[in-house]
C-alpha positions as CSV (number, residue, x, y, z in Angstrom):
1,M,14.0,14.7,9.4
2,A,12.8,13.7,6.1
3,T,11.5,10.1,7.2
4,E,9.1,11.7,9.9
5,L,7.3,13.9,7.4
6,L,3.6,13.6,7.8
7,L,1.7,12.0,5.1
8,N,-0.9,14.5,4.4
9,K,-0.8,15.9,0.8
10,R,1.2,13.2,-0.4
11,L,-1.8,10.6,-0.4
12,S,-5.2,10.5,-1.3
13,R,-7.8,11.6,1.4
14,R,-9.2,8.0,1.3
15,T,-5.6,6.6,1.9
16,L,-5.1,9.1,4.9
17,N,-8.4,8.4,6.4
18,S,-7.6,4.6,6.3
19,L,-4.2,5.0,7.8
20,G,-5.4,7.7,10.3
21,R,-7.8,5.6,11.9
22,H,-5.0,3.2,12.9
23,A,-2.8,6.2,13.9
24,I,-0.2,6.0,11.0
25,T,0.6,9.5,10.2
26,T,4.2,9.2,9.2
27,V,6.3,7.8,6.1
28,D,8.3,5.8,8.5
29,Q,5.2,4.0,9.9
30,V,4.0,3.2,6.5
31,V,7.4,1.8,5.5
32,E,7.6,-0.2,8.5
33,A,4.0,-1.7,7.9
34,Y,4.3,-2.2,4.2
35,P,2.9,-4.5,2.8
36,E,1.5,-7.4,4.9
37,R,0.7,-5.4,8.1
38,L,-1.0,-2.6,6.3
39,L,-3.3,-5.1,4.4
40,K,-4.5,-6.4,7.8
41,L,-5.7,-3.1,9.0
42,N,-9.5,-2.5,8.7
43,G,-10.1,-0.3,5.7
44,V,-6.7,-0.8,3.8
45,G,-7.3,-2.9,1.0
46,M,-5.6,-3.0,-2.5
47,T,-6.9,0.4,-3.7
48,V,-5.2,2.1,-0.6
49,L,-2.1,-0.1,-0.9
50,R,-1.8,0.9,-4.6
51,D,-2.0,4.6,-3.7
52,I,0.6,4.1,-1.0
53,E,2.7,2.2,-3.6
54,R,2.6,5.0,-6.4
55,T,3.6,7.7,-3.8
56,L,6.2,5.9,-1.6
57,F,7.4,2.9,-3.5
58,P,7.4,3.9,-7.2
59,G,8.1,1.0,-9.4
60,Q,7.1,-1.6,-6.8
61,Q,3.9,-3.5,-6.6
62,F,3.1,-6.1,-4.0
63,Q,1.5,-9.3,-5.4
64,P,-0.2,-11.4,-2.7
65,H,0.1,-15.0,-3.8
66,S,-2.8,-16.4,-1.7
67,G,-5.8,-15.9,0.3
68,R,-8.2,-12.7,0.4
69,Y,-6.6,-11.1,-2.5
70,K,-6.0,-14.0,-4.8
71,A,-8.9,-13.5,-7.2
72,W,-7.9,-9.7,-7.4
73,T,-4.2,-10.8,-8.3
74,E,-5.4,-13.0,-11.1
75,D,-7.6,-10.5,-12.6
76,A,-5.1,-7.6,-12.1
77,S,-2.4,-9.8,-13.9
78,S,-4.2,-9.6,-17.1
79,H,-4.3,-5.7,-17.0
80,S,-0.5,-5.5,-15.9
81,H,1.2,-2.5,-17.5
82,G,4.8,-4.0,-17.1
83,D,5.2,-2.8,-13.5
84,Q,8.0,-4.3,-11.4
85,T,6.7,-6.7,-8.9
86,Q,8.3,-7.2,-5.5
87,S,6.9,-9.2,-2.6
88,K,8.3,-8.9,0.9
89,E,7.8,-11.7,2.9
């Protein structure tokens, strides 16, 4: 079944290592955890999240509104390339 495909060769080695440390190995597991649960995992930050978005959620970009990533979001908004934003709450 397509939703059970392993993630290897679809994401960067860094992303695969970060997810693998938490036993996340399938597309379904990533989709289920996106975005908030992923960001709570040790070793998963905005760089890993953006890699996941480019591969599994084209056209989407989670924008945290507060907390740990607030400064990053404000900085990134000045470099926006017109990407569609979507926040799942």
